[in-house]
N, C-alpha and C positions, 0 to 999 in steps of 0.2 A: 619136636615141634611139628605141627601139621601145616600144610599149605594154607588152609583156611584161616589160620591164626596170624598170618604174616601181614605186615603193614609197611608202607614206604618208610625208609629211614632206619629200619631195624638193622642191627649189626651183630656179628658173632653168632650167627644162627647155625644150628646143627639140624640136619634133615636126613631122613632115609626116604628115597623116592625111586620111582621107576623112570628110566629115560625112555620117552616116547619117540623122540627124534633129535638128530643133531645135523645142522646144515654144514656146508663147506665154509672154511674161514673166509672172511672178507675184511676190508679196511674201512674204518669210519674216521671222520674228523669231528672232534668234539667242539662245543661252542667256544672253547678257549683256543682252538686252532691246532691242537695236538692230534696226531694220527695214531690210531690203535688198530690192532688186529683183534677181531672177535669171532666167536662161533655162537650162533643162535641155536636154540633148541627148545624142546618142550619136555617137562617132567610132570609126573602125576603121583598122587597118593590116594588114600581112601576118601579124602575130602574134596578132590578136584584136580585140575591141571593148572600149570603156571609156566610162563616163559622162563627160559634159562639163557643167561649170557655168560660166556667164558671169555676172559680177557687175556690178551697177550701171551706171556710165558706159560700160562696154565692150559693153553690149547693143547700142548703136548700131552698133558695128563688125561685128556679125554679122547685122544686119537684111537685108543684101543677099546673104548666103551661102545658097545653095540646097542641099537634100539632094543628095548625089552629088558636091558640089564637093570638090576637094582643096585643103587649106589648110596654111599653115605657121603654127604657134603658137610664139611665143618668150616666154621668161621666164614660163612657167606654173608652177603649183605643184600638188602632188598631195595630196589628202586622202582619208580613209576615213570613211564614215558608215555605221554598221550593217554594217561589213564589206565595203562596196562602194567600190572605188577610183573617184576622179573626177579628171579633168584640169580645173584651174580657171584661168579667164582673169580676172585681176583688174586693178587700177589700173595696174600696171607691165607688164602683158602686151601683146603685139601679135598680131594675127591678119591674115594676108594670103593672098589667093588665089594659087594656083600655076598 
């Protein structure tokens, strides 16, 4: 699937993308009051760029990923926050270098 095909609420998405950037981990508190660790980033393919959010235990999986790396992301889900789409890597997702 390509980034341009993604819409909010989609789940089980498999992508091959280039990692443009990854920020340092930070903590966020959700609307329900739960605190999570996340890493924000940016990914791209031939159709454009999109935000990336890596949640909690999956942060360890992206520590070795460098900007410019091509990765395969499987079982991701798509969210929208303030109108900005994001590819999310959560508990059931996988990320592997290509």
